[in-house]
N, C-alpha and C positions, 0 to 999 in steps of 0.2 A: 471891710474888715470882717473877719470871720466871727468874732464874738458878737457883732451886731446882728448877725443872722439868727442867733439862738437866744438873744436876750429878750426878756419880758420888760414891760413898762417899769420904770425906776420906782414908781410908787406902790408896786404890788408887794406888800410886806410878806405875805405868806410864801410867795415865790422866792423872795430874797432869803428868807429863813431856810427854806428847803434847799436852795442852791448852796448856801454856806454849809449846811449840815452835810450835804453830799460831798462837797469839796474837802471837808475835814475828814470824813470817813475814807475817801479815796486816798488822801495823803497818808493817813494812818496805815492803810493796807499796803501802800508802797513802802513805807518805812519798816514794816515787818519783814520785808524780803531783803534787808540789808546784808544778812549773813550768807545769802545764796551766792553760788559762784558767778552767776550772770548779773549780780547787782551793779557792777560797774556800768553796764549798759543801761541800767534803769536810772542812773543819776540825772540825765537830762529830763526824764519824765517826772522825777521827784521835784526838780526845780520848777517845772511847769505846773505841777500840782500845788506847790506852795504859792506860786504867783496867782493861780486861779483862786485859791482860798483867800488870799489878801484882797483880790478884786471883788469877790462876792461879799466879803465883810465890809469893804468900802461902800459897795452899793447898798447894803442893808443899813449902814450908818447914815447915808445921805437920803434914804427913802423917807418921804413924808407920809405919815399915816393919814388915811382918809377918814377913819372912824375911830371911836374909842376902843373898839375891839382890836383894830390893827395896832393902835398905840400900846395896848396892854401886851399883845403878842410880841411886839418889838422889844419892849422894855424887859419882859420876862426872859426872852431868848438872850438878849445881850447880858443880862445879869447872870444867867446860867452859863453862858459861854465864858464870861470873865472869871466866874467862880471856878469853873472846871479847867481853866487855863487853856481852853480850846481856841481862844482868840488872843492875839497879841495887839493890843490897842494902846495908842499913845494919848496924851492929854488933849491934843487938838481934836482927835476923833471923838473923844468923850464929850467935849464941848459941842461938837457938831451934832452928836446924837441927842444931847440935852436940848439943843436949840430946836431940833425937829419935833421933840415931844412937848415943848412948852405950850402949844395950843391945847393940849389935853391934860394940863397940869391938875385941874380940879378932879378929874377921874383917876389919875394915876397916884395922887398923893395918898389917898386912903389905902391903896394897894401896897405902897412902899412902907407906910407907917405901921403895918400889922406886925 
């Protein structure tokens, strides 16, 4: 599989955050070219970009943070992405993200309660 050649370990939070950020920016750049005459030819590429964005978000949600710093980075990025509506997340994915962050609850609670 091609994606396995370029993928990083599933638990690397910083890589997952950067990969999702790149996927969102790439999709947005493709969507800006909708009004151009050749946009019909870009439709398959936009579909691939949306799929890649969903895959990178799923990988980020499933990633287990190794340290408290990774857990903070994951939590803050997911909150920012949801707030900015850069990510389309359903309830089961939110439950999965919470389950992966439960081990770091004592460190993350003060961060959320501010």
